[in-house]
N, C-alpha and C positions, 0 to 999 in steps of 0.2 A: 642692541647689538653686543657683540662679544668684545669689540676694541672701542676705546674712546674715539668721537667723531673729531677730526682735525681740521678738515677743510671750512667749516664755518668759522672757527675760531683762529686760523692760522693764515697768514698772506700767502697767496699762490702766485707763482711766475707765470705768466702765459706769454709766449712768443709766437709771432706770425708763423715762423718756420715750422714750430712743432704744433701746435693747436691748429693753425691754419693748413697744415698738411691733411688733417682728418675729415673725411666727408662727414657731413652732418644733416640730419633731418630734424625737423621741428613740427611736433603735431600740435596744431592750434586748435584747441578746444573751444568752438565757437561760442557756447553758452557757459562758459568758465565765469563764475561771479567771484572768484577768488582771486585769480589773476586774469584780469578782463582782455578781450581778444586786443584792444588797443595797446595795453601794457605788453602782452606777448610779442606784438608787433615792434615795439620798441626794443625788447631783447633782440629780436631777430635784425633789425636794422643795425644795433650796435655790434652784432657779431659780424655782420657783413661788412661794416665800416673798417672792422679791425682786420678783416681779411678779405679783401675785394675780389681776390683772385679764386676764393673758394666759397661761393655764395651758399647760403643755408637752403636746401631744398625743403620745402614748406607743404605739408599736408593738412588740409582742413578736416575736422572732424566734428560733426553736429552733437557735441557731448558737453558735459559739464566738467569740473576740474578733474574728475577721477574717471577717465574713459575706461580704464582697466576695471572698473566696478560697474559702471553705468552701460557700457556696451563692449564687454571683453571679446566678443567675436569679431567686432568691427575692428576693433584695435589690433587684434592677431592678424586679421587680413592685410592691414596697413603694414605691420612689422613683417610680415612673410614676404610681402612685396619689395622689401628692401633689400633682401638677401640674394 
């Protein structure tokens, strides 16, 4: 990257009013062996618990950890349907 990465190294402040106001979609990769589907669901559940009035829209994809590489056309269809 052209600039240093700050997110992983600095604390971020998240609020329900700001982060919870943004619609979000999670593409769950069902054959992901790096971040297994059960752990992905844990992330989704935590986000939904933090902003219960703004649940995560989940789209399941029969893909490995990198759907942009393994199935770019399928991922493109999912992303295009979101707009």
